[in-house]
DRENDO-1510 file (C-alpha; in Angstrom, 1 decimal, always signed):
<recs>
REC; n; res; u; v; w
REC; 1; MET; +2.9; +1.4; -26.5 .
REC; 2; ALA; +5.1; +4.3; -25.4 .
REC; 3; ILE; +2.6; +6.7; -26.9 .
REC; 4; ILE; -0.3; +5.3; -24.8 .
REC; 5; VAL; +1.9; +5.6; -21.6 .
REC; 6; HIS; +2.7; +9.2; -22.5 .
REC; 7; ILE; -1.0; +9.9; -23.1 .
REC; 8; CYS; -1.9; +8.5; -19.7 .
REC; 9; PHE; +0.7; +10.8; -18.1 .
REC; 10; VAL; -0.5; +13.9; -20.0 .
REC; 11; VAL; -4.2; +13.2; -19.4 .
REC; 12; GLY; -3.7; +12.4; -15.7 .
REC; 13; LEU; -1.5; +15.4; -14.9 .
REC; 14; GLY; -3.6; +17.7; -17.1 .
REC; 15; LEU; -6.8; +16.6; -15.2 .
REC; 16; ARG; -5.1; +17.1; -11.8 .
REC; 17; PHE; -3.7; +20.5; -12.8 .
REC; 18; TRP; -7.1; +21.7; -14.1 .
REC; 19; LEU; -8.9; +20.5; -10.9 .
REC; 20; PHE; -6.4; +22.2; -8.7 .
REC; 21; LYS; -7.7; +25.5; -10.1 .
REC; 22; THR; -11.2; +24.7; -8.9 .
REC; 23; SER; -12.8; +24.6; -5.4 .
REC; 24; PHE; -12.8; +20.8; -5.5 .
REC; 25; PRO; -9.5; +20.2; -3.7 .
REC; 26; GLY; -10.8; +22.2; -0.7 .
REC; 27; TRP; -13.8; +19.9; -0.4 .
REC; 28; LEU; -11.6; +16.7; -0.9 .
REC; 29; ALA; -9.2; +17.9; +1.8 .
REC; 30; SER; -12.1; +18.0; +4.3 .
REC; 31; ARG; -13.1; +14.4; +3.5 .
REC; 32; VAL; -12.3; +11.9; +6.3 .
REC; 33; GLU; -11.9; +9.2; +3.7 .
REC; 34; ILE; -8.8; +11.0; +2.3 .
REC; 35; SER; -7.4; +13.1; +5.1 .
REC; 36; THR; -6.7; +11.3; +8.4 .
REC; 37; PRO; -5.0; +12.8; +11.5 .
REC; 38; LEU; -1.7; +11.3; +10.1 .
REC; 39; THR; -2.0; +12.7; +6.5 .
REC; 40; SER; -4.0; +15.9; +6.8 .
REC; 41; TRP; -2.4; +18.8; +5.0 .
REC; 42; LYS; -4.1; +21.3; +7.4 .
REC; 43; ARG; -2.3; +19.6; +10.3 .
REC; 44; VAL; +1.0; +19.8; +8.3 .
REC; 45; MET; +0.5; +23.6; +7.8 .
REC; 46; GLU; -0.2; +24.0; +11.5 .
REC; 47; GLY; +2.9; +22.0; +12.4 .
REC; 48; ILE; +5.0; +24.2; +10.0 .
REC; 49; TYR; +3.5; +27.4; +11.5 .
REC; 50; LEU; +4.4; +26.2; +15.1 .
REC; 51; THR; +7.9; +25.3; +14.0 .
REC; 52; ARG; +8.5; +28.8; +12.5 .
REC; 53; GLU; +7.2; +30.3; +15.8 .
REC; 54; HIS; +9.8; +28.1; +17.7 .
REC; 55; VAL; +7.1; +26.0; +19.3 .
REC; 56; SER; +7.3; +22.3; +19.3 .
REC; 57; PRO; +4.6; +20.9; +17.0 .
REC; 58; TYR; +4.6; +17.7; +19.2 .
REC; 59; SER; +3.7; +19.5; +22.4 .
REC; 60; GLY; +0.0; +19.2; +21.6 .
REC; 61; ASP; -2.2; +16.5; +20.0 .
REC; 62; LEU; -2.5; +18.0; +16.5 .
REC; 63; PHE; +0.6; +17.2; +14.5 .
REC; 64; HIS; +1.7; +13.6; +13.9 .
REC; 65; GLU; +4.2; +13.8; +10.9 .
REC; 66; THR; +7.8; +12.9; +11.4 .
REC; 67; PRO; +10.5; +15.6; +12.0 .
REC; 68; LEU; +12.3; +14.9; +8.7 .
REC; 69; MET; +9.0; +15.2; +6.7 .
REC; 70; LEU; +8.2; +18.4; +8.6 .
REC; 71; LYS; +11.7; +19.9; +7.8 .
REC; 72; TRP; +11.5; +18.9; +4.2 .
REC; 73; LEU; +8.0; +20.3; +3.6 .
REC; 74; ASP; +9.0; +23.5; +5.4 .
REC; 75; LEU; +11.9; +24.0; +3.0 .
REC; 76; VAL; +9.9; +23.1; -0.1 .
REC; 77; LEU; +7.1; +25.4; +0.8 .
REC; 78; LYS; +9.5; +28.3; +1.3 .
REC; 79; VAL; +10.5; +27.7; -2.4 .
REC; 80; PHE; +7.0; +27.0; -3.9 .
REC; 81; LYS; +5.0; +29.2; -1.5 .
REC; 82; GLN; +1.4; +29.4; -3.0 .
REC; 83; TYR; +2.3; +26.8; -5.7 .
REC; 84; ASP; +2.4; +24.0; -3.2 .
REC; 85; TYR; +0.2; +21.8; -5.4 .
REC; 86; LEU; +3.3; +21.4; -7.7 .
REC; 87; ILE; +4.8; +19.3; -5.0 .
REC; 88; PHE; +2.0; +16.8; -5.2 .
REC; 89; LEU; +1.9; +16.8; -9.0 .
REC; 90; ALA; +5.6; +16.0; -9.0 .
REC; 91; ALA; +5.1; +13.2; -6.4 .
REC; 92; ASP; +2.3; +11.7; -8.5 .
REC; 93; THR; +4.5; +11.9; -11.6 .
REC; 94; LEU; +7.3; +10.1; -9.7 .
REC; 95; ILE; +4.9; +7.4; -8.6 .
REC; 96; GLY; +3.8; +6.9; -12.2 .
REC; 97; ILE; +7.4; +6.6; -13.4 .
REC; 98; LEU; +8.2; +4.2; -10.6 .
REC; 99; LEU; +5.2; +2.0; -11.5 .
REC; 100; LEU; +6.5; +2.0; -15.1 .
REC; 101; LYS; +9.9; +0.8; -13.9 .
REC; 102; ILE; +8.4; -1.7; -11.5 .
REC; 103; ALA; +6.3; -3.2; -14.2 .
REC; 104; ASN; +9.4; -3.6; -16.4 .
REC; 105; LEU; +11.4; -5.3; -13.6 .
REC; 106; PHE; +8.4; -7.5; -12.7 .
REC; 107; SER; +8.1; -8.7; -16.3 .
REC; 108; LYS; +11.8; -9.7; -16.4 .
REC; 109; TYR; +11.5; -11.3; -12.9 .
REC; 110; MET; +8.4; -13.4; -13.8 .
REC; 111; LEU; +10.0; -14.7; -17.1 .
REC; 112; LEU; +13.2; -15.6; -15.2 .
REC; 113; LYS; +11.3; -17.4; -12.5 .
REC; 114; GLN; +9.1; -19.1; -15.1 .
REC; 115; ALA; +12.1; -20.4; -16.9 .
REC; 116; ALA; +13.6; -21.8; -13.7 .
REC; 117; ASP; +10.3; -23.5; -12.6 .
REC; 118; SER; +9.3; -24.8; -16.1 .
REC; 119; PRO; +10.5; -28.4; -15.5 .
REC; 120; ASN; +7.8; -28.6; -12.8 .
REC; 121; TYR; +5.0; -27.4; -15.1 .
REC; 122; SER; +2.5; -29.7; -16.8 .
REC; 123; PRO; +2.7; -29.9; -20.6 .
REC; 124; GLU; -1.0; -29.2; -20.7 .
REC; 125; ALA; -0.5; -25.8; -19.0 .
REC; 126; SER; +1.2; -24.1; -22.0 .
REC; 127; SER; -1.7; -21.7; -22.4 .
REC; 128; LEU; -1.1; -20.4; -18.8 .
REC; 129; LEU; +2.5; -19.5; -19.4 .
REC; 130; LEU; +3.4; -15.9; -19.3 .
REC; 131; ARG; +4.4; -14.4; -22.6 .
REC; 132; LYS; +6.9; -11.5; -23.1 .
REC; 133; GLU; +4.4; -9.7; -25.4 .
REC; 134; SER; +1.6; -9.7; -22.8 .
REC; 135; LEU; +3.9; -8.7; -19.9 .
REC; 136; ARG; +5.1; -5.7; -21.9 .
REC; 137; LYS; +1.5; -4.3; -21.7 .
REC; 138; LEU; +1.7; -4.2; -17.9 .
REC; 139; GLU; +3.5; -0.9; -18.2 .
REC; 140; ILE; +0.4; +0.6; -19.8 .
REC; 141; PHE; -2.0; -0.9; -17.2 .
REC; 142; VAL; -0.1; +0.2; -14.1 .
REC; 143; VAL; +0.4; +3.7; -15.3 .
REC; 144; ALA; -3.2; +4.0; -16.3 .
REC; 145; ALA; -4.3; +2.4; -13.0 .
REC; 146; HIS; -2.5; +5.2; -11.2 .
REC; 147; MET; -2.7; +8.3; -13.4 .
REC; 148; LEU; -6.4; +7.8; -14.2 .
REC; 149; ASN; -7.4; +6.3; -10.9 .
REC; 150; PRO; -10.1; +8.4; -9.1 .
REC; 151; TYR; -8.6; +7.5; -5.7 .
REC; 152; SER; -5.1; +8.6; -6.8 .
REC; 153; ILE; -6.5; +11.8; -8.2 .
REC; 154; ALA; -8.4; +12.5; -5.1 .
REC; 155; VAL; -5.4; +11.9; -2.8 .
REC; 156; CYS; -3.3; +14.3; -4.9 .
REC; 157; LEU; -5.9; +17.0; -5.0 .
REC; 158; ALA; -6.5; +16.8; -1.2 .
REC; 159; ARG; -2.8; +17.3; -0.7 .
REC; 160; SER; -2.7; +14.2; +1.5 .
REC; 161; THR; +0.8; +13.3; +2.8 .
REC; 162; GLY; -0.2; +9.7; +2.2 .
REC; 163; ILE; +1.1; +10.3; -1.4 .
REC; 164; PHE; +4.7; +10.6; +0.0 .
REC; 165; HIS; +4.2; +7.4; +2.1 .
REC; 166; ASN; +3.1; +5.6; -1.1 .
REC; 167; LEU; +6.2; +6.9; -2.9 .
REC; 168; LEU; +8.5; +5.5; -0.2 .
REC; 169; VAL; +6.7; +2.1; -0.4 .
REC; 170; LEU; +7.1; +2.0; -4.2 .
REC; 171; LEU; +10.7; +2.9; -3.9 .
REC; 172; ALA; +11.1; -0.1; -1.6 .
REC; 173; PHE; +9.4; -2.3; -4.2 .
REC; 174; PHE; +11.6; -0.9; -6.9 .
REC; 175; PHE; +15.0; -1.3; -5.2 .
REC; 176; THR; +13.9; -4.7; -3.8 .
REC; 177; MET; +13.3; -5.9; -7.4 .
REC; 178; LYS; +16.6; -4.4; -8.5 .
REC; 179; ALA; +18.1; -6.6; -5.7 .
REC; 180; GLN; +19.8; -3.5; -4.2 .
REC; 181; THR; +19.8; -4.5; -0.5 .
REC; 182; ILE; +21.2; -1.3; +0.9 .
REC; 183; LEU; +18.8; +1.1; -0.9 .
REC; 184; SER; +15.9; -1.3; -0.4 .
REC; 185; THR; +16.3; -1.5; +3.3 .
REC; 186; LEU; +16.9; +2.3; +3.4 .
REC; 187; CYS; +13.5; +2.9; +1.7 .
REC; 188; LEU; +11.8; +0.3; +3.9 .
REC; 189; ALA; +13.2; +2.1; +6.9 .
REC; 190; PHE; +12.0; +5.5; +5.6 .
REC; 191; ALA; +8.5; +4.0; +4.9 .
REC; 192; THR; +8.4; +2.5; +8.4 .
REC; 193; TYR; +9.7; +5.7; +9.9 .
REC; 194; GLU; +6.8; +7.5; +8.2 .
REC; 195; SER; +3.9; +5.2; +8.8 .
REC; 196; PHE; +5.2; +2.2; +11.0 .
REC; 197; TYR; +3.3; -0.7; +9.3 .
REC; 198; PRO; +5.7; -1.2; +6.3 .
REC; 199; LEU; +8.1; -2.9; +8.7 .
REC; 200; VAL; +6.5; -6.2; +7.7 .
REC; 201; LEU; +7.8; -5.8; +4.2 .
REC; 202; CYS; +11.3; -6.7; +5.4 .
REC; 203; VAL; +10.3; -10.4; +5.3 .
REC; 204; PRO; +9.4; -10.5; +1.6 .
REC; 205; ALA; +12.4; -8.3; +0.8 .
REC; 206; ALA; +14.7; -10.8; +2.5 .
REC; 207; LEU; +13.0; -13.7; +0.7 .
REC; 208; PHE; +13.4; -12.0; -2.7 .
REC; 209; PHE; +17.1; -11.3; -2.1 .
REC; 210; HIS; +17.7; -15.0; -1.4 .
REC; 211; GLN; +15.5; -16.1; -4.4 .
REC; 212; TYR; +17.2; -13.6; -6.7 .
REC; 213; SER; +20.7; -15.0; -5.8 .
REC; 214; VAL; +19.5; -18.5; -6.4 .
REC; 215; LEU; +17.9; -17.7; -9.8 .
REC; 216; ASN; +21.2; -15.9; -10.8 .
REC; 217; LYS; +23.3; -18.8; -9.5 .
REC; 218; LYS; +25.0; -16.7; -6.9 .
REC; 219; SER; +24.2; -18.9; -4.0 .
REC; 220; VAL; +23.0; -22.4; -3.2 .
REC; 221; LYS; +19.4; -22.8; -2.0 .
REC; 222; GLU; +20.0; -23.8; +1.6 .
REC; 223; GLU; +18.2; -22.9; +4.9 .
REC; 224; SER; +21.5; -21.3; +6.2 .
REC; 225; SER; +21.8; -19.1; +3.1 .
REC; 226; SER; +18.2; -18.0; +3.6 .
REC; 227; LEU; +18.8; -17.1; +7.2 .
REC; 228; VAL; +21.9; -15.1; +6.3 .
REC; 229; TYR; +19.8; -13.0; +3.9 .
REC; 230; PHE; +17.1; -12.5; +6.5 .
REC; 231; LEU; +19.5; -11.4; +9.2 .
REC; 232; THR; +21.4; -9.1; +6.7 .
REC; 233; THR; +18.1; -7.5; +5.6 .
REC; 234; LEU; +16.9; -7.1; +9.2 .
REC; 235; GLY; +20.3; -5.7; +10.3 .
REC; 236; LEU; +20.5; -3.1; +7.6 .
REC; 237; PHE; +16.8; -2.1; +8.1 .
REC; 238; SER; +17.4; -1.7; +11.9 .
REC; 239; PHE; +20.5; +0.4; +11.3 .
REC; 240; TRP; +18.8; +2.8; +8.9 .
REC; 241; PHE; +15.7; +3.1; +11.1 .
REC; 242; LEU; +17.8; +3.9; +14.2 .
REC; 243; MET; +19.8; +6.4; +12.1 .
REC; 244; LEU; +16.5; +8.1; +11.1 .
REC; 245; LEU; +15.4; +8.3; +14.7 .
REC; 246; ALA; +18.8; +9.7; +15.7 .
REC; 247; VAL; +18.6; +12.4; +13.1 .
REC; 248; SER; +15.0; +13.2; +14.1 .
REC; 249; TYR; +16.1; +13.5; +17.7 .
REC; 250; HIS; +18.8; +15.9; +16.7 .
REC; 251; LEU; +16.3; +18.0; +14.7 .
REC; 252; ASP; +13.6; +18.1; +17.3 .
REC; 253; GLU; +16.0; +18.2; +20.3 .
REC; 254; SER; +13.7; +15.8; +22.1 .
REC; 255; ALA; +12.2; +12.3; +21.8 .
REC; 256; GLN; +8.7; +13.7; +22.1 .
REC; 257; PHE; +8.0; +12.8; +18.4 .
REC; 258; VAL; +8.2; +9.1; +19.1 .
REC; 259; SER; +5.0; +9.0; +21.3 .
REC; 260; SER; +3.4; +11.6; +19.1 .
REC; 261; ILE; +3.8; +9.5; +15.9 .
REC; 262; TYR; +4.2; +5.8; +16.8 .
REC; 263; GLY; +2.3; +6.0; +20.1 .
REC; 264; PHE; -0.5; +7.8; +18.3 .
REC; 265; ILE; -0.6; +5.1; +15.6 .
REC; 266; LEU; -0.5; +2.2; +18.1 .
REC; 267; THR; -2.9; +3.6; +20.8 .
REC; 268; VAL; -5.4; +5.2; +18.5 .
REC; 269; PRO; -6.4; +8.2; +20.8 .
REC; 270; ASP; -8.1; +10.1; +17.9 .
REC; 271; LEU; -11.4; +8.4; +17.1 .
REC; 272; SER; -12.2; +10.6; +14.1 .
REC; 273; PRO; -14.2; +8.6; +11.5 .
REC; 274; ASN; -12.3; +7.2; +8.6 .
REC; 275; ILE; -12.6; +4.2; +6.1 .
REC; 276; GLY; -11.2; +1.8; +8.7 .
REC; 277; ILE; -12.9; +0.0; +11.6 .
REC; 278; PHE; -11.0; +1.2; +14.6 .
REC; 279; TRP; -12.8; +4.4; +15.2 .
REC; 280; TYR; -16.3; +3.0; +15.7 .
REC; 281; PHE; -15.4; +0.0; +17.8 .
REC; 282; PHE; -13.3; +2.1; +20.2 .
REC; 283; THR; -16.0; +4.7; +20.4 .
REC; 284; GLU; -18.3; +2.0; +21.7 .
REC; 285; MET; -15.7; +0.2; +23.8 .
REC; 286; PHE; -15.7; +0.2; +27.6 .
REC; 287; GLU; -12.5; +1.8; +28.7 .
REC; 288; HIS; -11.3; -1.3; +30.8 .
REC; 289; PHE; -11.4; -3.4; +27.6 .
REC; 290; ARG; -9.5; -0.9; +25.5 .
REC; 291; ILE; -5.9; -2.2; +25.9 .
REC; 292; PHE; -6.9; -5.8; +25.2 .
REC; 293; PHE; -8.7; -4.9; +22.0 .
REC; 294; LEU; -5.9; -2.5; +20.9 .
REC; 295; PHE; -3.7; -5.6; +20.9 .
REC; 296; VAL; -6.3; -7.6; +19.0 .
REC; 297; PHE; -6.9; -5.0; +16.3 .
REC; 298; GLN; -3.2; -4.0; +15.9 .
REC; 299; ILE; -2.1; -7.6; +15.6 .
REC; 300; ASN; -4.3; -8.1; +12.5 .
REC; 301; ALA; -1.9; -5.9; +10.5 .
REC; 302; LEU; +1.1; -8.0; +11.5 .
REC; 303; ILE; +0.0; -11.6; +12.4 .
REC; 304; TYR; -0.5; -12.7; +8.8 .
REC; 305; THR; +3.1; -12.1; +7.9 .
REC; 306; VAL; +4.5; -15.4; +9.1 .
REC; 307; PRO; +1.9; -17.8; +7.6 .
REC; 308; LEU; +1.8; -15.9; +4.3 .
REC; 309; ALA; +5.6; -15.9; +4.2 .
REC; 310; VAL; +5.7; -19.7; +4.7 .
REC; 311; ARG; +3.1; -20.3; +1.9 .
REC; 312; LEU; +4.3; -17.6; -0.5 .
REC; 313; ARG; +8.1; -18.0; +0.1 .
REC; 314; GLU; +8.6; -18.8; -3.6 .
REC; 315; GLN; +6.6; -15.6; -4.6 .
REC; 316; PRO; +8.2; -12.8; -2.5 .
REC; 317; ILE; +6.9; -9.9; -4.7 .
REC; 318; PHE; +3.3; -11.2; -4.5 .
REC; 319; LEU; +3.8; -11.6; -0.8 .
REC; 320; MET; +5.1; -8.0; -0.6 .
REC; 321; TYR; +2.0; -6.8; -2.4 .
REC; 322; ILE; -0.4; -8.9; -0.2 .
REC; 323; LEU; +1.2; -7.5; +3.0 .
REC; 324; THR; +0.9; -4.0; +1.6 .
REC; 325; PHE; -2.7; -4.7; +0.9 .
REC; 326; LEU; -3.4; -6.1; +4.4 .
REC; 327; THR; -1.7; -3.3; +6.3 .
REC; 328; GLY; -3.6; -0.8; +4.2 .
REC; 329; VAL; -6.8; -2.5; +5.4 .
REC; 330; PHE; -6.0; -3.1; +9.1 .
REC; 331; LYS; -4.0; -0.1; +10.0 .
REC; 332; SER; -5.4; +2.3; +12.6 .
REC; 333; TYR; -5.9; +5.3; +10.2 .
REC; 334; PRO; -6.4; +4.0; +6.7 .
REC; 335; SER; -7.4; +6.3; +3.8 .
REC; 336; TYR; -7.9; +6.3; +0.1 .
REC; 337; SER; -4.1; +6.7; -0.4 .
REC; 338; ASP; -3.8; +3.1; +0.8 .
REC; 339; VAL; -6.4; +2.0; -1.7 .
REC; 340; SER; -4.7; +3.9; -4.5 .
REC; 341; ILE; -1.4; +2.1; -4.2 .
REC; 342; ILE; -3.1; -1.3; -4.0 .
REC; 343; LEU; -5.1; -0.6; -7.2 .
REC; 344; ALA; -2.1; +0.8; -9.0 .
REC; 345; LEU; -0.1; -2.4; -8.4 .
REC; 346; LEU; -3.0; -4.7; -9.1 .
REC; 347; PRO; -2.5; -5.0; -12.9 .
REC; 348; LEU; +0.9; -6.7; -12.3 .
REC; 349; TRP; -1.1; -9.9; -11.5 .
REC; 350; LYS; -3.3; -9.6; -14.6 .
REC; 351; HIS; -2.6; -13.3; -15.2 .
REC; 352; LEU; -4.7; -14.1; -12.1 .
REC; 353; PHE; -7.8; -12.2; -13.2 .
REC; 354; ALA; -9.3; -15.2; -15.0 .
REC; 355; TYR; -9.5; -17.0; -11.6 .
REC; 356; LEU; -11.1; -14.2; -9.6 .
REC; 357; ARG; -14.6; -15.2; -8.4 .
REC; 358; ASN; -15.9; -11.9; -6.9 .
REC; 359; SER; -14.5; -9.2; -9.2 .
REC; 360; PHE; -17.9; -7.9; -10.2 .
REC; 361; ILE; -19.2; -7.8; -6.6 .
REC; 362; VAL; -16.0; -6.1; -5.3 .
REC; 363; THR; -16.2; -3.5; -8.1 .
REC; 364; CYS; -19.8; -2.7; -7.3 .
REC; 365; MET; -19.0; -2.5; -3.6 .
REC; 366; PHE; -16.1; -0.1; -4.2 .
REC; 367; ILE; -18.2; +2.2; -6.4 .
REC; 368; CYS; -21.2; +2.2; -4.1 .
REC; 369; CYS; -19.1; +2.9; -1.0 .
REC; 370; THR; -17.2; +5.7; -2.7 .
REC; 371; VAL; -20.5; +7.4; -3.8 .
REC; 372; PHE; -22.5; +6.8; -0.6 .
REC; 373; SER; -19.9; +7.6; +2.1 .
REC; 374; PRO; -20.1; +11.4; +1.6 .
REC; 375; LEU; -23.9; +11.2; +1.4 .
REC; 376; LEU; -24.2; +9.3; +4.6 .
REC; 377; TRP; -21.7; +11.6; +6.2 .
REC; 378; HIS; -23.9; +14.6; +5.3 .
REC; 379; LEU; -27.0; +12.9; +6.5 .
REC; 380; TRP; -25.3; +12.1; +9.8 .
REC; 381; LEU; -23.6; +15.4; +10.7 .
REC; 382; TYR; -25.5; +18.0; +8.7 .
REC; 383; ALA; -29.0; +16.8; +7.9 .
REC; 384; GLY; -29.4; +15.0; +11.2 .
REC; 385; SER; -31.5; +12.3; +9.6 .
REC; 386; ALA; -28.9; +9.5; +10.3 .
REC; 387; ASN; -26.4; +8.5; +12.9 .
REC; 388; ALA; -22.9; +7.0; +13.2 .
REC; 389; ASN; -24.2; +3.5; +12.5 .
REC; 390; PHE; -25.1; +4.6; +8.9 .
REC; 391; TYR; -21.6; +5.8; +8.2 .
REC; 392; PHE; -19.9; +2.9; +9.9 .
REC; 393; ALA; -22.0; +0.5; +7.8 .
REC; 394; ILE; -20.6; +2.0; +4.6 .
REC; 395; THR; -17.0; +1.9; +5.9 .
REC; 396; LEU; -17.5; -1.7; +7.0 .
REC; 397; VAL; -18.8; -2.6; +3.5 .
REC; 398; PHE; -15.7; -0.9; +2.0 .
REC; 399; THR; -13.4; -2.9; +4.3 .
REC; 400; THR; -15.3; -6.1; +3.4 .
REC; 401; ALA; -14.8; -5.3; -0.3 .
REC; 402; GLU; -11.0; -5.0; +0.3 .
REC; 403; ILE; -11.0; -8.3; +2.2 .
REC; 404; PHE; -13.0; -10.0; -0.6 .
REC; 405; LEU; -10.4; -8.8; -3.1 .
REC; 406; VAL; -7.3; -9.8; -1.2 .
REC; 407; THR; -8.7; -13.3; -0.4 .
REC; 408; ASP; -9.8; -13.7; -4.0 .
REC; 409; LEU; -6.3; -12.8; -5.2 .
REC; 410; LEU; -4.8; -15.4; -2.8 .
REC; 411; TYR; -7.3; -18.0; -4.1 .
REC; 412; ALA; -6.5; -17.1; -7.7 .
REC; 413; ASN; -2.8; -17.4; -7.1 .
REC; 414; LEU; -3.2; -20.9; -5.6 .
REC; 415; ARG; -5.4; -22.0; -8.6 .
REC; 416; TRP; -2.9; -20.7; -11.1 .
REC; 417; GLU; -0.1; -22.5; -9.4 .
REC; 418; TYR; -2.2; -25.7; -9.3 .
REC; 419; ASP; -3.1; -25.6; -13.0 .
REC; 420; LEU; +0.5; -24.9; -13.9 .
REC; 421; THR; +1.6; -28.0; -12.0 .
REC; 422; TYR; -1.1; -30.4; -12.8 .
REC; 423; GLY; -2.5; -29.0; -16.1 .
REC; 424; LEU; -6.0; -28.1; -17.1 .
REC; 425; ASN; -7.3; -31.6; -17.8 .
REC; 426; ARG; -9.5; -32.5; -14.8 .
REC; 427; LYS; -11.0; -35.7; -16.2 .
REC; 428; LEU; -11.5; -38.4; -13.5 .
REC; 429; GLU; -10.9; -42.1; -14.1 .
REC; 430; ASP; -14.6; -42.7; -14.9 .
REC; 431; GLY; -14.4; -39.9; -17.6 .
REC; 432; LYS; -16.4; -37.4; -15.6 .
REC; 433; GLU; -15.2; -33.8; -15.2 .
REC; 434; GLY; -13.4; -33.2; -11.9 .
REC; 435; GLN; -13.6; -30.2; -9.7 .
REC; 436; VAL; -10.7; -28.5; -7.8 .
REC; 437; VAL; -11.6; -27.8; -4.2 .
REC; 438; LEU; -9.6; -25.5; -2.0 .
REC; 439; GLU; -9.1; -27.0; +1.5 .
</recs>
């Protein structure tokens, strides 16, 4: 198994290294599906140039990275210079290693949770129980899903800073599953500091810390205990986040970066096309409706946290994944970097795949949208034989595919839980085959 993992790393890195020597990365960097105003490498280079000329990069409307990221990239580029692609190869390698570690921790966690919940399982559901042998294979699947994933490769080649955002989110996953509260909240604060939306992951992190203590007999499962873990997590997260803002203020010597980053994310002033749905609607929107619909659109990325936390409180890691998925869909400037992390983590829930109803349709939609979006972009802006509606249609289909997948995963999880509890025998009293209906 270790040999296969190493092969995935070697093939993935070799392919990236070879493609970096071609003109392909330049074309990918210009693609709006990969480079957004928040993750564009060209904008980063412009911000670094302005900084070196002692001009604030936040004085205009071009640069929207954080001061700490700007400072770090400036220092790294002074070392690597024309070999900047090595930074992204290293980041992708770290992501692959993190996924390997996360898969290992996830396997141990699922077996521990299964052992604790087994008294509630039906004797007829033995075939649905997770086995140590099958869970060990998750390491191969997650590494392959990242290192050989076209979306991950494209993000790396385009030098999108979304790769660093993904790294921070995965670090939050890793330290959460290690039950290291301080490091987990630090990584969550860093991820929120970079892209705002990961703040919702504090909820599943707090739920996991409480559940982990119960599974390891470190606390009694009480509402007061759960509240303590939630307040502790929120308090540590707030402390780290405020510290990051304070350091940024010291580096930039002004608070201008706050409006340039978080104001930019929340108010969506740049309506450049991307794979999301904000840009088209706000292009067509009457100005006096703009504030109302900004609230409507932005709340979509956050509002599902509470109901999902209530329903999935016993499955905090799955909740963490679903919230990462939803924020990647409903954020104001989504890109393929958000898709890459979703697909890389997806094999962790391989045991749910048998319950998926739309996997073939979703796969076809992903492939078609990925192929046709550059074509429709060319027809719209270069050939002049199409208009914005054509390109928006393909981005809407892509978003629909993501929604189909996340709802299918939620359904599959509910069905798996039901079958574990009540068994696979659905015979009615009259001997007829019963049918499970989701209500």
